[in-house]
C-alpha angles and dihedrals in degrees: 000000000000114000119214122233115238130207090237099059122094118243104269140158088258091060090050094053090045089056090050090051090053092051092049090049089053091057106272116145091207134006139192127196134197119191116189137181128169146142137213141194128201129182124179118187120189122190089347096305126106107251100170133017122178131174121169144154133198140192122188146153131219125197129194119189135190130206103186106297092349123097137187138163139203135178138198142183089203104095096173118117090259092049092050091048089052091048092056096041092046092052092048092048090052096045092057093060100041123102122257117256118190091206096054123100143084120295117269118279096251093056100065123100149116128237115248130235132049114297091194094235102139131063123171091204092082084081097034093104122080113245092256091058093048089054087049090056088057091046094049092050093054094041092053090053095049094046093061100078139002089235089071105078100141138048144198085214145261120263145197120193130177133174140170129191141182127199132189118193127186140159142190093259094070105271120135122167140163132197135175131197141179137191141177134181144179127205142173132200111191123185119216129195127204124216090260091057097256112146130205135177135194136160146212135196147178121219128185144153091242132045094227091057094059120109111248118271088243094055091048093046094049092049091050089052093049091051091048097048095051089062095062115112094023118175139184124255132211121273107267146136113254139143113282121210111203116207112228095257092057096034085071088074089068092047088048090054090053089049093053090047094053094045105121093224090061091042098055090045089053088234094125128082087224095056110125092013100106109137093017129113107253100162146022123296090251092065117094114159121191134194113199124173092175102067112130108248095003120151089225095045127112139149094246138009130245092283098045098262117136114261116242145183117256136174110232098178115023109193088326095316115121102232104163145015122212109251144177121198096272096051090042092056091047090054098038091244137112126264114264092210092258102125112137119200137196124184093270138030131034120310115275129201122264138165129244112213101339116194148149114243109247126247130217104259124093118229088251091055092050093051092047091063095057119089093187130001148103130279102209116215102162137032122195127205133358106289108158124108104199092192095059101018093236110157123195130155139165104243148182132192145120126303117241118218122174092344094308133107105241119166138354121264129201143159095051137118126225117205143175140126122271091224089064098030093061089055093044100058100125098178137023116198128229093227103099109158124167115224092156141353093300123054135172131176125227113300132200115201122186129215102023122142127242112204108202135124 
């Protein structure tokens, strides 16, 4: 007998399996369910006054059904019996009119699983403070930035954000899994003005899974101020080819381009410059890129992926050798390979492909040692726009930073473009820094790349 979901029950694995039973009873040959509930808090304080305050919660269900080689999905936030009935009937109506796809379908039964052990992803303390104290965190962060220097008289604000989420995932092939996560962050964005009226802004932040792991508001505010003040008096430089040193927060753009290029969806469509390169050397021997969904406390960690396969650690670039793409089941079938446990899943739609904790393995040199080796070049602190063509590898961004002269940072630079091609850039990384710090799911240390072009005056 099929039991009906009620609006008064909590989201549980039992509810997920009931929904699967309803889909199968309606004619589906396979079904997959996602149940999600979460809440979030956001406070933005500008010049000491609350400018934005948001607190919300959500509960929703997503259903993907299969009818042979046909697939369709629906989602709803209405978990009443009528809402659930509409969810199932809507999915079944859609699946009957979709085209057949021989590569569609759930993974095989023997592939499902969840890694054991506590990944340390959830802390209740992100909501341990009353709302007034969370707002005070934002206010303290902004105040610390504005107190550093008289040239800082304005602000884009100080913020405090927190969120928790819980997901239950199940399918008709026997998989049931649950995961929980939390996060919190503080940030400041001061605005500085020079005597000639020139204005600059920058920011800094701290983000963690637990409140007690955050940097203090005062530390974050002071660092945001330091980064803003060093931009005052920026100028352009002449067009030239020099070494570029990418600060960690912007070096992630290069890592992000690699991530996009090893995405199995781009690979099977031949829309990646790394398509067909598996097993070939595509970068320097100092480049080892790792994707790890099993890191304790990692922002990209989880016990299972969006299809119910256990997450894992994999080496994507091994000393410059392309050793793995990132694949979900669909892309793997298209390429004749196996899923790497990188399926990502929202409530509706087919699974995508996402990374776990994606990072470049650090080197041995400090950022100071890398800078000291450069007679003339640019330390890049900001990239502007989306300037990467994953098909060709062309890389071009508006940029700003600090000019390097005789191994020292001298004056700020802006209104320039930095350009190259990833096929060459990955071979021209001359130094990899030792300063790998995770502030999110992607992290990269300082990088020095030779032979790139600055387009300026």
